[in-house]
LUMBAPA-649999 format. One line per 3 residues: number of its first residue (from 1); their letters; for each residue z, x, y of N, C-alpha, C. Coordinates in steps of 0.001 Angstrom, whole numbers, always signed. Layout:
% residues N
NUM	A	Z:X:Y:Z:X:Y:Z:X:Y | ...
% end
This chain:
% residues 347
1	MLH	+22420:+89075:+80653:+21077:+89296:+81215:+20162:+88144:+80831 | +19480:+87570:+81816:+18567:+86468:+81549:+17179:+87004:+81190 | +16575:+86380:+80167:+15218:+86737:+79762:+14277:+85608:+80166
4	LSP	+13093:+85992:+80642:+12146:+85018:+81178:+10993:+84708:+80232 | +11105:+85114:+78977:+10003:+84880:+78033:+9590:+83421:+77945 | +10533:+82453:+77868:+10093:+81045:+77803:+9287:+80633:+79030
7	LTL	+9700:+81114:+80215:+8981:+80776:+81437:+7587:+81397:+81444 | +7512:+82668:+81049:+6216:+83355:+81020:+5235:+82657:+80087 | +5713:+82296:+78907:+4841:+81648:+77930:+4433:+80249:+78403
10	RLR	+5345:+79561:+79049:+5016:+78227:+79567:+3937:+78317:+80638 | +4065:+79294:+81516:+3070:+79465:+82571:+1697:+79814:+81990 | +1677:+80650:+80958:+392:+81008:+80331:-290:+79759:+79774
13	RLL	+486:+78887:+79158:-98:+77664:+78596:-603:+76751:+79707 | +179:+76624:+80785:-237:+75766:+81893:-1526:+76272:+82532 | -1708:+77590:+82535:-2902:+78182:+83122:-4071:+78262:+82141
16	GRS	-3840:+77762:+80909:-4898:+77764:+79911:-5167:+79131:+79312 | -4203:+80025:+79439:-4370:+81365:+78882:-3754:+81429:+77490 | -4268:+82317:+76658:-3755:+82451:+75286:-2357:+83048:+75307
19	VPD	-1590:+82717:+74277:-244:+83279:+74132:-236:+84183:+72899 | +626:+85214:+72885:+640:+86151:+71758:+1036:+85469:+70452 | +473:+85951:+69357:+828:+85485:+68020:+2101:+86191:+67587
22	FFA	+3112:+85424:+67229:+4403:+86014:+66870:+4254:+87006:+65717 | +3494:+86633:+64693:+3405:+87492:+63510:+2612:+88774:+63781 | +1850:+88790:+64874:+1143:+90010:+65253:+2095:+91070:+65789
25	TAI	+3340:+90703:+66119:+4312:+91663:+66626:+5076:+92365:+65503 | +4797:+92019:+64240:+5495:+92649:+63112:+5195:+94149:+63057 | +6198:+94933:+62704:+6009:+96378:+62572:+5585:+96763:+61162
28	ERW	+5716:+95823:+60226:+5357:+96089:+58833:+5028:+94760:+58168 | +4100:+94766:+57242:+3778:+93560:+56477:+3398:+93984:+55071 | +3719:+93135:+54095:+3368:+93458:+52718:+3143:+92173:+51919
31	EVS	+2441:+92320:+50840:+2068:+91198:+49987:+3159:+90952:+48957 | +3647:+89714:+48918:+4675:+89324:+47950:+4034:+88775:+46680 | +3071:+87880:+46846:+2308:+87328:+45731:+833:+87440:+46076
34	PAC	+0:+87966:+45179:-1399:+88210:+45528:-2226:+86930:+45600 | -3369:+87043:+46251:-4343:+85955:+46261:-4884:+85743:+44854 | -5424:+84555:+44610:-5943:+84244:+43275:-6928:+83084:+43408
37	EMH	-7512:+82712:+42305:-8346:+81508:+42272:-7640:+80451:+41439 | -7516:+79260:+41996:-6858:+78148:+41323:-7704:+76902:+41516 | -7820:+76113:+40478:-8543:+74850:+40555:-7539:+73714:+40328
40	FPA	-7357:+72897:+41344:-6420:+71780:+41244:-7193:+70473:+41101 | -6674:+69530:+40300:-7431:+68299:+40027:-7451:+67354:+41228 | -8392:+66439:+41202:-8463:+65394:+42221:-7302:+64417:+42041
43	AVM	-6968:+63718:+43112:-5977:+62655:+43019:-6518:+61515:+42161 | -5622:+60801:+41510:-5995:+59642:+40695:-5948:+58407:+41595 | -7086:+57728:+41714:-7190:+56572:+42609:-8141:+55540:+42027
46	LPG	-7911:+54302:+42366:-8874:+53256:+42068:-10073:+53379:+43006 | -11216:+52859:+42622:-12388:+52897:+43525:-12079:+52235:+44864 | -12612:+52817:+45931:-12486:+52217:+47254:-11255:+52617:+48044
49	QLD	-10359:+53397:+47463:-9129:+53758:+48180:-9419:+54614:+49414 | -10326:+55554:+49295:-10626:+56424:+50433:-11179:+55636:+51618 | -11884:+54550:+51325:-12474:+53749:+52401:-11416:+53004:+53212
52	RIR	-10224:+52867:+52667:-9156:+52166:+53385:-8452:+53056:+54409 | -8638:+54361:+54309:-7915:+55283:+55190:-8453:+55161:+56618 | -7555:+54839:+57555:-7959:+54721:+58956:-7458:+55888:+59809
55	RTE	-6387:+56520:+59371:-5835:+57651:+60116:-5049:+58532:+59150 | -5045:+59833:+59420:-4350:+60774:+58541:-3269:+61533:+59299 | -2364:+62134:+58541:-1258:+62915:+59089:-1272:+64291:+58441
58	FGT	-900:+65326:+59212:-816:+66708:+58715:-2160:+67213:+58192 | -3225:+66777:+58796:-4550:+67213:+58378:-5604:+66255:+58893 | -6801:+66746:+59084:-7883:+65893:+59545:-8300:+64922:+58439
61	MRA	-9029:+63891:+58830:-9562:+62943:+57852:-10379:+63684:+56798 | -11210:+64601:+57250:-12063:+65348:+56320:-11233:+66176:+55345 | -10194:+66864:+55859:-9376:+67723:+54995:-8589:+66905:+53973
64	VRA	-8009:+65792:+54419:-7220:+64965:+53503:-8109:+64374:+52410 | -9257:+63869:+52782:-10182:+63326:+51781:-10600:+64413:+50789 | -10859:+65616:+51300:-11261:+66713:+50415:-10150:+67066:+49438
67	MFQ	-8901:+67062:+49898:-7784:+67366:+49009:-7641:+66302:+47934 | -7825:+65033:+48324:-7750:+63955:+47335:-8883:+64061:+46310 | -10036:+64549:+46751:-11194:+64636:+45856:-11248:+65954:+45083
70	GDL	-10321:+66861:+45362:-10313:+68141:+44667:-11445:+69046:+45082 | -11874:+68948:+46354:-13037:+69696:+46827:-12681:+70973:+47577 | -11448:+71433:+47516:-11036:+72583:+48304:-11559:+73891:+47713
73	NPR	-11613:+74907:+48560:-11984:+76251:+48122:-10986:+76733:+47082 | -11447:+77184:+45909:-10501:+77590:+44865:-9767:+78894:+45165 | -10204:+79653:+46188:-9519:+80901:+46492:-8256:+80601:+47287
76	IGP	-7117:+80973:+46730:-5817:+80750:+47352:-5310:+82088:+47872 | -4935:+82141:+49131:-4498:+83382:+49762:-3137:+83850:+49273 | -2709:+85017:+49724:-1450:+85611:+49263:-228:+85053:+49989
79	TMA	+941:+85322:+49428:+2209:+85140:+50123:+2549:+86467:+50790 | +2880:+86414:+52086:+3102:+87639:+52846:+4528:+87700:+53397 | +5015:+88929:+53539:+6293:+89192:+54204:+6027:+90030:+55443
82	YRF	+6851:+89835:+56484:+6683:+90523:+57760:+8034:+91048:+58230 | +8044:+92285:+58693:+9277:+92867:+59235:+9143:+93029:+60755 | +10201:+92628:+61451:+10228:+92702:+62908:+11458:+93496:+63348
85	RDV	+11363:+94071:+64520:+12502:+94751:+65137:+12744:+94163:+66516 | +14025:+94164:+66911:+14410:+93752:+68264:+13944:+92329:+68558 | +14489:+91378:+67787:+14148:+89951:+67911:+15376:+89195:+68414
88	DHA	+15167:+88310:+69369:+16237:+87424:+69831:+16034:+86034:+69236 | +17131:+85451:+68762:+17117:+84023:+68436:+17994:+83315:+69450 | +17409:+82397:+70201:+18146:+81648:+71213:+17672:+80202:+71222
91	DGV	+18593:+79284:+71037:+18304:+77851:+71157:+17159:+77416:+70250 | +17181:+77918:+68999:+16194:+77474:+68019:+14851:+78152:+68101 | +14722:+79215:+68894:+13446:+79906:+69060:+13646:+81400:+68833
94	LYC	+12706:+82034:+68118:+12681:+83482:+67953:+11751:+84083:+68995 | +12208:+85164:+69660:+11423:+85855:+70674:+11265:+87322:+70281 | +10012:+87811:+70330:+9754:+89210:+69999:+8455:+89653:+70665
97	GGA	+8515:+90752:+71401:+7307:+91336:+71967:+6491:+90396:+72815 | +7149:+89499:+73546:+6429:+88560:+74392:+5879:+87354:+73667 | +6213:+87188:+72395:+5767:+86036:+71599:+6980:+85215:+71177
100	ELH	+6725:+83998:+70737:+7823:+83126:+70315:+7442:+82358:+69054 | +8476:+82000:+68279:+8303:+81184:+67076:+9407:+80142:+67068 | +9011:+78869:+67146:+9987:+77783:+67220:+10451:+77372:+65825
103	LRE	+11761:+77331:+65642:+12365:+76870:+64396:+12880:+75440:+64515 | +13161:+75022:+65714:+13618:+73656:+65979:+13420:+73382:+67474 | +13579:+72140:+67863:+13384:+71773:+69264:+14479:+72386:+70133
106	RKN	+14082:+72956:+71288:+15050:+73533:+72197:+15907:+72442:+72832 | +17200:+72746:+73036:+18100:+71834:+73723:+18165:+72135:+75216 | +18024:+73421:+75547:+18078:+73841:+76943:+16696:+73696:+77577
109	RLP	+16583:+72913:+78619:+15288:+72680:+79246:+14935:+73766:+80264 | +15883:+74605:+80640:+15565:+75700:+81547:+14743:+76751:+80801 | +13641:+77230:+81369:+12754:+78155:+80654:+13228:+79606:+80697
112	VYR	+14505:+79817:+80404:+15074:+81165:+80333:+16118:+81152:+79222 | +16545:+82328:+78794:+17663:+82405:+77855:+18452:+83682:+78130 | +19694:+83690:+77706:+20553:+84864:+77833:+20574:+85607:+76502
115	RPD	+20399:+86919:+76554:+20351:+87682:+75309:+21667:+87526:+74561 | +21609:+87168:+73274:+22832:+86931:+72500:+23687:+88192:+72358 | +24994:+87969:+72282:+25929:+89080:+72083:+26016:+89486:+70623
118	VSV	+25806:+88528:+69702:+25911:+88799:+68262:+24684:+89575:+67804 | +24891:+90610:+66997:+23792:+91412:+66460:+23810:+91337:+64940 | +22669:+91038:+64327:+22578:+90880:+62879:+21284:+91499:+62367
121	SGS	+21208:+91644:+61049:+19971:+91998:+60352:+19898:+91151:+59096 | +18681:+90808:+58668:+18533:+90015:+57451:+17165:+89373:+57383 | +17062:+88347:+56554:+15798:+87643:+56350:+16032:+86147:+56520
124	MYE	+15050:+85470:+57105:+15170:+84034:+57351:+14167:+83275:+56486 | +14548:+82076:+56102:+13720:+81270:+55206:+13426:+79889:+55761 | +14000:+79552:+56904:+13820:+78199:+57432:+12518:+78079:+58210
127	SWL	+12109:+76848:+58466:+10853:+76572:+59168:+11037:+75363:+60068 | +10105:+75212:+61004:+10114:+74034:+61865:+10050:+72763:+61022 | +9142:+72715:+60060:+8987:+71513:+59233:+10234:+71265:+58398
130	GNR	+10817:+72333:+57844:+12013:+72171:+57028:+13210:+71706:+57835 | +13289:+72108:+59094:+14364:+71621:+59950:+14124:+70198:+60427 | +12874:+69767:+60390:+12528:+68413:+60845:+12606:+67398:+59708
133	WFG	+12139:+67773:+58514:+12093:+66830:+57399:+12794:+67413:+56180 | +13675:+66610:+55595:+14407:+67023:+54402:+13464:+67430:+53277 | +12372:+66682:+53095:+11457:+66988:+51999:+10862:+68373:+52114
136	NWL	+10532:+68808:+53323:+10007:+70162:+53509:+11082:+71213:+53268 | +12307:+70892:+53656:+13411:+71821:+53347:+13547:+72010:+51843 | +13526:+70892:+51090:+13760:+70961:+49653:+12606:+71622:+48911
139	TDD	+11370:+71327:+49302:+10232:+71861:+48554:+9739:+73206:+49071 | +9935:+73491:+50354:+9387:+74713:+50947:+10462:+75735:+51309 | +11413:+75336:+52181:+12406:+76305:+52644:+13281:+76811:+51499
142	CDT	+13648:+75926:+50571:+14466:+76376:+49436:+13711:+77383:+48571 | +12395:+77204:+48455:+11587:+78157:+47706:+11584:+79512:+48418 | +11410:+79497:+49738:+11382:+80737:+50502:+12740:+81431:+50495
145	YFL	+13815:+80661:+50329:+15151:+81261:+50269:+15220:+82379:+49237 | +14586:+82164:+48095:+14695:+83157:+47027:+13918:+84427:+47363 | +12869:+84313:+48162:+12205:+85507:+48675:+13117:+86215:+49675
148	AAE	+13773:+85426:+50524:+14678:+86002:+51513:+15843:+86720:+50844 | +16354:+86153:+49753:+17484:+86774:+49057:+17095:+88114:+48444 | +15830:+88253:+48031:+15366:+89523:+47481:+15165:+90574:+48571
151	AGQ	+14863:+90113:+49795:+14549:+91041:+50885:+15788:+91488:+51657 | +16891:+90784:+51523:+18092:+91115:+52284:+19014:+89923:+52382 | +19914:+89937:+53362:+20843:+88839:+53575:+20097:+87602:+54073
154	PLT	+20105:+86483:+53285:+19431:+85265:+53770:+20207:+84648:+54938 | +19492:+84333:+55995:+20097:+83792:+57201:+19463:+82461:+57561 | +20258:+81570:+58159:+19724:+80297:+58638:+20466:+79862:+59878
157	TAP	+19759:+79173:+60760:+20389:+78611:+61946:+20920:+77207:+61672 | +20674:+76684:+60482:+21146:+75338:+60141:+22669:+75346:+60031 | +23345:+74328:+60554:+24807:+74277:+60460:+25271:+74005:+59037
160	VPA	+26560:+74156:+58822:+27126:+73846:+57509:+26854:+72381:+57196 | +26212:+72070:+56073:+25904:+70665:+55774:+27170:+69865:+55514 | +27355:+68812:+56300:+28567:+68002:+56166:+28299:+66688:+55458
163	AGH	+27037:+66289:+55371:+26716:+65003:+54754:+25350:+65098:+54108 | +24991:+64047:+53384:+23680:+64031:+52749:+23646:+64862:+51483 | +22424:+65240:+51086:+22216:+65889:+49795:+22110:+67408:+49872
166	VAR	+22059:+67968:+51072:+21763:+69392:+51223:+22786:+70274:+50535 | +24065:+70012:+50751:+25107:+70900:+50215:+25033:+70993:+48695 | +24821:+69876:+48027:+24789:+69906:+46555:+23539:+70617:+46056
169	YEA	+22404:+70418:+46724:+21212:+71153:+46319:+21412:+72654:+46499 | +22070:+73050:+47572:+22366:+74469:+47755:+23225:+74987:+46608 | +24233:+74215:+46225:+25128:+74647:+45156:+24388:+74758:+43822
172	LQG	+23555:+73767:+43498:+22830:+73800:+42229:+21874:+74987:+42141 | +21353:+75410:+43298:+20393:+76509:+43308:+21039:+77863:+43604 | +22363:+77869:+43764:+23052:+79115:+44049:+22734:+79678:+45420
175	MAP	+22423:+78815:+46382:+22080:+79267:+47730:+23352:+79496:+48539 | +23472:+80689:+49100:+24660:+81035:+49896:+24229:+81802:+51143 | +23526:+81135:+52058:+23055:+81831:+53251:+24177:+82087:+54250
178	RRI	+23968:+83070:+55091:+24842:+83248:+56248:+24302:+82365:+57362 | +25158:+81563:+57960:+24742:+80639:+59008:+25047:+81263:+60365 | +24032:+81310:+61202:+24160:+81965:+62490:+23792:+81014:+63617
181	GDA	+24257:+81329:+64807:+23809:+80643:+66004:+22845:+81564:+66731 | +22956:+81628:+68038:+22144:+82579:+68793:+22523:+83994:+68369 | +21530:+84841:+68165:+21791:+86195:+67676:+20630:+87108:+68015
184	HFT	+20947:+88397:+68115:+19910:+89420:+68281:+19718:+90114:+66941 | +18466:+90168:+66474:+18142:+90836:+65223:+17692:+92268:+65499 | +18406:+93217:+64925:+17881:+94578:+64949:+16759:+94729:+63938
187	DLV	+16837:+93963:+62848:+15815:+93983:+61807:+15724:+92583:+61214 | +14514:+92043:+61115:+14317:+90679:+60625:+13087:+90616:+59734 | +13218:+89936:+58586:+12090:+89712:+57685:+11804:+88215:+57629
190	LFD	+10530:+87858:+57799:+10061:+86476:+57671:+8938:+86425:+56655 | +8608:+85219:+56208:+7617:+85046:+55147:+6575:+83999:+55530 | +5346:+84227:+55101:+4291:+83217:+55110:+4148:+82767:+53658
193	NIL	+4823:+81651:+53343:+4958:+81211:+51960:+4402:+79799:+51812 | +3210:+79571:+52333:+2633:+78231:+52375:+1751:+77941:+51167 | +1014:+78931:+50699:-87:+78678:+49775:+361:+78614:+48320
196	NNE	-359:+77793:+47545:-28:+77580:+46126:-673:+78636:+45238 | -341:+79910:+45467:-858:+80947:+44572:-6:+81014:+43307 | -398:+81876:+42383:+288:+81934:+41091:+1757:+82321:+41234
199	GRI	+2072:+83183:+42201:+3462:+83570:+42410:+4315:+82398:+42841 | +3792:+81594:+43755:+4580:+80456:+44212:+4723:+79403:+43119 | +3690:+79217:+42334:+3779:+78271:+41220:+4838:+78718:+40231
202	ARA	+4914:+80016:+39952:+5935:+80535:+39037:+7336:+80338:+39605 | +7494:+80542:+40915:+8814:+80337:+41526:+9217:+78867:+41479 | +8245:+77969:+41677:+8554:+76539:+41617:+9022:+76137:+40219
205	KAR	+8382:+76693:+39203:+8780:+76399:+37825:+10180:+76920:+37542 | +10479:+78117:+38029:+11811:+78693:+37810:+12873:+77879:+38547 | +12538:+77387:+39725:+13518:+76613:+40491:+13773:+75255:+39843
208	RAL	+12734:+74663:+39252:+12936:+73421:+38512:+13916:+73645:+37360 | +13734:+74731:+36626:+14638:+75035:+35516:+16062:+75235:+36018 | +16211:+75853:+37177:+17536:+76081:+37746:+18198:+74764:+38135
211	LTR	+17436:+73872:+38754:+17991:+72598:+39197:+18374:+71685:+38040 | +17630:+71729:+36962:+17864:+70795:+35850:+18712:+71404:+34738 | +19182:+72628:+34946:+20020:+73273:+33924:+21277:+72435:+33690
214	GFD	+21526:+72117:+32431:+22685:+71314:+32079:+22432:+69817:+32079 | +21254:+69385:+32513:+20909:+67962:+32507:+20044:+67646:+31288 | +20121:+66414:+30825:+19275:+65943:+29732:+17841:+65835:+30232
217	TSP	+16918:+66526:+29583:+15510:+66486:+29999:+14625:+65807:+28955 | +15227:+65095:+28007:+14423:+64354:+27039:+13719:+63199:+27726 | +12546:+62762:+27209:+11779:+61709:+27893:+12589:+60433:+28117
220	GPG	+12478:+59894:+29311:+13187:+58665:+29661:+12267:+57717:+30402 | +12822:+56750:+31099:+11985:+55778:+31819:+11437:+56357:+33123 | +10386:+55714:+33639:+9895:+56055:+34960:+10922:+55689:+36017
223	VFL	+10751:+56243:+37211:+11702:+56008:+38303:+10938:+55538:+39535 | +11447:+54470:+40165:+10932:+54026:+41450:+11946:+54443:+42511 | +11556:+55381:+43383:+12433:+55860:+44443:+12127:+55084:+45714
226	MRG	+13021:+54173:+46072:+12807:+53315:+47228:+12974:+54107:+48518 | +12197:+53735:+49505:+12337:+54344:+50823:+13260:+53525:+51720 | +13139:+52208:+51621:+13980:+51345:+52441:+13762:+51587:+53916
229	QTG	+14862:+51689:+54661:+14805:+51889:+56113:+15161:+53321:+56501 | +15188:+54246:+55532:+15587:+55613:+55821:+14442:+56402:+56442 | +14783:+57468:+57177:+13776:+58362:+57734:+12914:+57694:+58791
232	DRR	+11779:+58339:+59098:+10826:+57749:+60034:+10352:+56410:+59480 | +10154:+55440:+60351:+9840:+54086:+59896:+8506:+54042:+59153 | +8571:+53714:+57886:+7405:+53392:+57064:+7871:+52298:+56115
235	LLV	+7732:+51061:+56542:+8321:+49936:+55825:+7301:+49266:+54925 | +7526:+49366:+53629:+6764:+48601:+52648:+7435:+47239:+52560 | +6810:+46227:+53133:+7495:+44948:+53308:+7792:+44266:+51980
238	NEL	+7023:+44561:+50936:+7314:+43972:+49625:+7861:+45025:+48658 | +8613:+45998:+49209:+9149:+47072:+48367:+10107:+46533:+47306 | +11002:+45636:+47672:+11964:+45103:+46708:+11247:+44338:+45599
241	ALA	+10234:+43545:+45965:+9480:+42803:+44952:+8757:+43757:+44014 | +8201:+44840:+44559:+7523:+45825:+43718:+8527:+46517:+42797 | +9699:+46834:+43314:+10731:+47461:+42490:+11104:+46558:+41315
244	EHL	+11293:+45281:+41583:+11643:+44334:+40512:+10510:+44218:+39506 | +9271:+44250:+39992:+8102:+44176:+39111:+8052:+45395:+38188 | +8228:+46585:+38733:+8169:+47806:+37921:+9324:+47861:+36922
247	ERR	+10477:+47383:+37327:+11630:+47365:+36433:+11405:+46386:+35285 | +10883:+45212:+35607:+10700:+44169:+34609:+9531:+44478:+33671 | +8404:+44906:+34243:+7197:+45084:+33430:+7125:+46446:+32747
250	HGF	+7612:+47487:+33426:+7437:+48841:+32894:+8744:+49539:+32525 | +9865:+48881:+32751:+11144:+49483:+32392:+11591:+50591:+33326 | +11082:+50597:+34551:+11456:+51633:+35512:+12929:+51527:+35895
253	RVM	+13518:+52674:+36213:+14821:+52682:+36870:+14563:+52698:+38375 | +15223:+51826:+39112:+15046:+51715:+40558:+16228:+52382:+41245 | +15926:+53311:+42194:+16988:+54036:+42878:+16656:+54134:+44367
256	LPA	+17655:+53957:+45203:+17565:+54242:+46634:+18319:+55551:+46849 | +17618:+56670:+47068:+18269:+57980:+47089:+19477:+58076:+48001 | +19466:+57387:+49131:+20591:+57459:+50059:+21886:+56946:+49424
259	EHS	+21768:+56148:+48371:+22945:+55567:+47724:+23323:+56288:+46437 | +22652:+57401:+46138:+22930:+58133:+44902:+23202:+59606:+45201 | +24005:+60214:+44346:+24296:+61639:+44484:+23115:+62458:+43986
262	VDE	+23092:+63737:+44333:+22058:+64632:+43834:+22075:+64661:+42316 | +23264:+64715:+41723:+23349:+64784:+40260:+22763:+63544:+39611 | +22994:+62383:+40197:+22424:+61150:+39647:+20902:+61151:+39764
265	LVA	+20401:+61641:+40889:+18949:+61689:+41093:+18295:+62684:+40146 | +18879:+63857:+40017:+18314:+64864:+39111:+18370:+64365:+37674 | +19484:+63742:+37288:+19623:+63246:+35916:+18533:+62237:+35581
268	ACA	+18182:+61368:+36537:+17147:+60365:+36294:+15754:+60981:+36338 | +15496:+61793:+37347:+14143:+62312:+37553:+13781:+63407:+36565 | +14756:+64123:+36041:+14473:+65171:+35061:+13934:+64599:+33756
271	RAP	+14070:+63285:+33557:+13592:+62634:+32339:+12379:+61738:+32592 | +11971:+61627:+33860:+10951:+60639:+34220:+9543:+61162:+33986 | +8722:+60453:+33209:+7319:+60848:+33052:+6477:+60480:+34261
274	VIV	+6968:+59517:+35074:+6235:+59092:+36265:+7236:+58615:+37304 | +6934:+58926:+38563:+7752:+58493:+39691:+6837:+57793:+40688 | +7323:+56683:+41232:+6542:+55870:+42175:+7365:+55676:+43434
277	GVE	+6684:+55624:+44576:+7374:+55308:+45814:+6476:+55460:+47018 | +6947:+54963:+48158:+6258:+55149:+49426:+6253:+56642:+49757 | +5123:+57164:+50219:+5042:+58579:+50574:+6151:+58923:+51566
280	GSQ	+6899:+59994:+51254:+7992:+60396:+52140:+8939:+61359:+51453 | +9907:+61837:+52223:+10819:+62871:+51733:+11638:+62430:+50531 | +11910:+61117:+50409:+12753:+60685:+49285:+12097:+60987:+47944
283	LTH	+10771:+61103:+47913:+10079:+61387:+46658:+10285:+62827:+46191 | +10663:+63714:+47112:+10822:+65110:+46715:+12021:+65311:+45784 | +12978:+64377:+45794:+14050:+64438:+44796:+13451:+64442:+43390
286	GLV	+12390:+63665:+43218:+11744:+63604:+41909:+10865:+64796:+41635 | +10135:+65267:+42646:+9168:+66331:+42421:+9811:+67634:+41984 | +10999:+67948:+42507:+11618:+69221:+42155:+12322:+69171:+40803
289	AMP	+12470:+67980:+40228:+13231:+67860:+38984:+12422:+67341:+37809 | +11377:+66544:+38054:+10684:+65905:+36933:+9925:+66938:+36105 | +9738:+66670:+34816:+9109:+67656:+33924:+7654:+67905:+34250
292	GGG	+7193:+69138:+33993:+5788:+69462:+34164:+4915:+68546:+33332 | +3758:+68194:+33862:+2878:+67258:+33174:+3125:+65821:+33552 | +4199:+65562:+34335:+4487:+64213:+34793:+3547:+63797:+35912
295	ALL	+3824:+62629:+36486:+2915:+62076:+37492:+3696:+61441:+38627 | +3161:+61587:+39830:+3704:+60943:+41016:+2662:+59970:+41543 | +3067:+58739:+41798:+2189:+57740:+42410:+2739:+57413:+43792
298	TIQ	+1972:+57771:+44845:+2399:+57516:+46212:+1725:+56276:+46769 | +2510:+55467:+47458:+1993:+54307:+48183:+1941:+54699:+49655 | +750:+54623:+50278:+579:+55182:+51607:+38:+54155:+52591
301	PPE	+618:+54082:+53796:+87:+53185:+54827:-1280:+53674:+55284 | -2216:+52780:+55564:-3597:+53190:+55859:-3744:+54000:+57145 | -2761:+53926:+58041:-2838:+54657:+59303:-1968:+55910:+59302
304	RVT	-1457:+56288:+58125:-658:+57523:+58038:-808:+58111:+56631 | -2006:+58393:+56247:-2261:+58934:+54910:-2159:+60458:+54962 | -1459:+61036:+54002:-1267:+62478:+53965:-1390:+62998:+52541
307	AAL	-1866:+64225:+52439:-1954:+64894:+51137:-832:+65905:+50944 | +206:+65838:+51793:+1285:+66831:+51730:+1931:+66891:+50355 | +2203:+65738:+49754:+2875:+65751:+48456:+1920:+66125:+47324
310	KLV	+613:+66014:+47546:-313:+66510:+46534:-175:+68021:+46397 | +22:+68716:+47521:+237:+70160:+47464:+1449:+70498:+46609 | +2515:+69706:+46747:+3717:+69947:+45944:+3437:+69652:+44472
313	CDR	+2729:+68567:+44201:+2385:+68238:+42814:+1531:+69335:+42178 | +549:+69840:+42919:-278:+70930:+42393:+588:+72133:+42035 | +1552:+72423:+42880:+2444:+73561:+42657:+3348:+73337:+41456
316	MGL	+3796:+72090:+41255:+4751:+71787:+40195:+4081:+71417:+38882 | +2754:+71416:+38808:+2065:+71042:+37584:+2159:+69561:+37289 | +2064:+68735:+38327:+2173:+67286:+38204:+872:+66613:+38613
319	RFG	+566:+65495:+37992:-576:+64693:+38423:-178:+63876:+39656 | -1159:+63585:+40497:-889:+62927:+41775:-1787:+61712:+41920 | -1176:+60572:+42221:-1932:+59344:+42397:-1681:+58715:+43755
322	VVV	-2628:+57894:+44206:-2552:+57274:+45529:-2973:+55814:+45448 | -2190:+54960:+46084:-2626:+53606:+46410:-2482:+53461:+47917 | -3578:+53173:+48602:-3541:+52964:+50053:-3263:+51487:+50304
325	AEG	-2168:+51214:+50991:-1723:+49835:+51201:-2520:+49166:+52326 | -2201:+47912:+52576:-2818:+47144:+53658:-1784:+46941:+54752 | -2166:+47206:+56014:-1243:+47043:+57128:-1467:+48115:+58162
328	DAD	-371:+48610:+58771:-499:+49672:+59757:+417:+50829:+59382 | +704:+51713:+60347:+1423:+52947:+60036:+2873:+52715:+59633 | +3522:+51693:+60191:+4951:+51542:+59921:+5330:+50226:+59255
331	SFR	+4356:+49366:+58943:+4629:+48126:+58226:+3395:+47754:+57414 | +3572:+47685:+56101:+2409:+47517:+55235:+2838:+46862:+53922 | +1836:+46453:+53149:+2067:+45731:+51888:+1129:+46277:+50823
334	VDP	+1610:+46330:+49579:+802:+46821:+48482:+679:+45735:+47415 | -458:+45709:+46743:-699:+44759:+45658:-132:+45351:+44364 | +878:+44741:+43749:+1443:+45280:+42504:+401:+45466:+41409
337	AEV	-645:+44626:+41404:-1679:+44773:+40377:-2415:+46098:+40537 | -2609:+46552:+41788:-3251:+47837:+42005:-2341:+48985:+41565 | -1058:+48811:+41777:-108:+49822:+41294:-175:+49898:+39781
340	DRT	-219:+48748:+39119:-301:+48720:+37652:-1559:+49433:+37151 | -2689:+49135:+37770:-3938:+49725:+37309:-3976:+51231:+37557 | -3387:+51678:+38655:-3361:+53120:+38933:-2395:+53809:+37972
343	LEL	-1302:+53156:+37633:-385:+53726:+36640:-1088:+53908:+35292 | -1927:+52956:+34927:-2672:+53078:+33683:-3563:+54318:+33682 | -4185:+54609:+34838:-5020:+55809:+34939:-4192:+57081:+34903
346	LT	-2988:+57036:+35470:-2138:+58221:+35534:-1463:+58547:+34208 | -1153:+57508:+33455:-349:+57719:+32260:-1088:+57335:+30984
% end
């Protein structure tokens, strides 16, 4: 049987009409972690850094500047769980009650789907961002996995990891989800697990302990996590020179994550008092493993400045620093002297 929900929703958008909120179709909702008040520190920056920002990502200019300045509302909302009945998952999209929730980009361009033959029940922990960027998977979806495991059978549409770092991170964290394709859910639990409330901070601390169990966590050298040519293009043209400078002057260990195993990355970052690198997913290897009280220094292109990793640092009890480079969104240069001076403020 063909379902026309994708076509109906597409037509509503074309006509400028509102579309239903997926989470409004839940039959039950409950609070997992309560709201609270939290005060997070401002980012560590040299004078004039904010004036260099020409464009922001994942937030307006005003919001990103406010996050860097520590000007956000101290009231942090709750973590919520939602239960749904009679949900279809088809081609990376969840459909329920005339609403949809995208988990990944659709492959089928026809605005219809066939109701799946497979029937399941359980809880899902994946997200659009986590399926798009490894860093969001590691810092966000993996955290939500543990909520999903408490609520029922954890389910994911992600295929069996055949390469990269995902499989080893799953093993270190004891993650054993059931992997599904298109399926009909008789019962489904989802989570709104975005906010840095006290419950999420506690889970992040517990997950750090789980990841670093068995590794040496005594103080060691700082780590420079190179971005190189991996991921979306953000090329620090003098990255190699900066790496050599940090190694020579500050005793940093220089690592290109794509060339190292998860165990090697965790072993280095679990001892690092400070981690430096171009803003991006490769830095999350350090954030989930480095000790509380440590510091992250991000180098950011002036046309793609984001506070996304500051949210992770706030959650992990880490200080967050920023140097805004000179250039454009995908090719830029940083002054090593500015990195040195910002490191002095951070450490």
